[in-house]
C-alpha positions, 0 to 999 in steps of 0.5 A, a space after each residue: 175845893 181842896 182835893 185831899 186825895 190827889 196823887 194817892 193810890 186806891 189803898 192810901 185813899 181808902 185808908 185816909 177816908 176811913 180815918 176821916 170818917 172815924 175822926 168824924 164819929 161815923 160808926 160804920 167808917 170802914 164800910 162807908 169808906 170802902 163802899 164810897 171808894 168802890 162806887 167812885 172807882 166802879 170796883 167791888 171789894 176784890 177789885 179794890 184789893 187788886 187795884 190797891 196800888 193804882 193812882 186815882 185819876 184827878 176826876 176820881 179824887 175830886 169825886 171821892 172828896 165830894 162824897 167824903 164831905 157829904 158823908 161827913 155832913 151827915 148824908 147817908 151813903 144810900 143818899 149819896 149813891 142814890 141806890 139801896 138794896 132791899 130784899 136783894 133787889 137794887 132800888 133807886 132812891 129819890 128825895 121823896 122816898 125813905 131809904 129802905 131799911 133791913 127792919 122793913 124786910 120783916 113786913 115782907 117776911 110776915 106777909 109771905 107767911 100770911 099768904 102761905 096760909 091762904 088758899 089761892 084765889 080763883 083769879 090773879 092774886 092782888 096786892 096793895 102797898 099803901 105809901 109805897 115810896 120807892 116801891 120796896 115792899 111791893 116789888 119784893 113781894 112781886 119778886 117772890 109771888 110770880 102770879 101776883 099783880 100789885 098796886 102801890 099808892 103814894 101821895 107823892 107823885 115824885 115817889 111814884 115816879 121812882 117806884 115805877 122806874 124801879 119796877 121797870 128796872 127789875 122787870 116787874 112793870 107788867 105786874 105793877 101799877 101806881 096810883 097817886 092818892 092819900 093812903 088807899 082812897 083811890 083803890 077798889 078791892 078786893 085785895 088778897 094782901 095789903 101792906 104798908 110802912 106808914 109814918 109812925 114817929 111821934 111828932 115830938 120825937 122827930 127833932 131827936 132822930 138821927 141826923 141821917 133820918 131827920 135831915 134826909 128822909 121826907 118828913 111826911 114819911 116819918 111824922 105819925 102825929 102826936 102819938 104816932 098812930 094817925 096813919 094807922 087810924 086812916 089806913 086800917 079801916 080802909 084796908 079792912 074794907 078792901 080786903 077779900 075774905 081771908 085777905 091779910 093786912 101787914 104793917 110796919 110799926 114803931 117800938 111798942 106800937 104793936 099792941 095799939 096797932 093790933 087793937 086798931 085792927 081788931 076794932 076794924 074787924 080783922 083777926 090777929 092769927 100770928 104774933 107780931 114779927 120782931 126785927 133783928 134788934 128784937 123790936 116787934 116790927 110787923 103786925 098782921 091781921 086777917 079778914 075772916 069770912 062773914 
């Protein structure tokens, strides 16, 4: 392998990497170059500036070249580094988990808002995260709700191992359990809050996704069936049965799916008391329903 960074200073290498990324059509070329160079060197932005004139070691230049080639091949930065921050929490990723995205933080926001409007139960609050992946949503909620206990489910044992390790790394293992099952099939209630970011991409749309998603995120976490709603049809009735009275279900949805998902919640006996929460792009991204006492 040719090492194009051999003999370069930190600053020269970072600039050269940025130029290669721009030439390769990467929109976030400067940020990606800075992030990858910082990861190779163990430096933050200030450290990169301070060390600008230092020569890369042979090992550093080889590793940076490897990162550069992987990024130019379309691999996301988070996959290259094996980590991603979500809700301010550092999370380890694996091939079996989605890369947590800022859009999904709207689920956490709406879930916390739904909880603030609910009287505390006379027992420990219980949360379920259906299809937990890396554990992102569940661990974000547990970091905010100090008295809560949460269970994450996933059909992938590898994903659950990743989520369990993240819980341990964040000091949340004592309040988090993980179960291998299809959606909520192995759970028994009651739960005060159920959350999920299920697969919701229409099967026919998978091929047209950005390569960073299509080629690197697990297909089973993306493919929502012919109309993108298969997962909601399965999990919403399960969640409605598992919720405690006044408990809430909050799910992430794709563009223009909020009406259909809201209809499925209504059909399952849940009440919509808050509008769908939009993400930073203005897409209605999180939908909530509450189980009212009978």
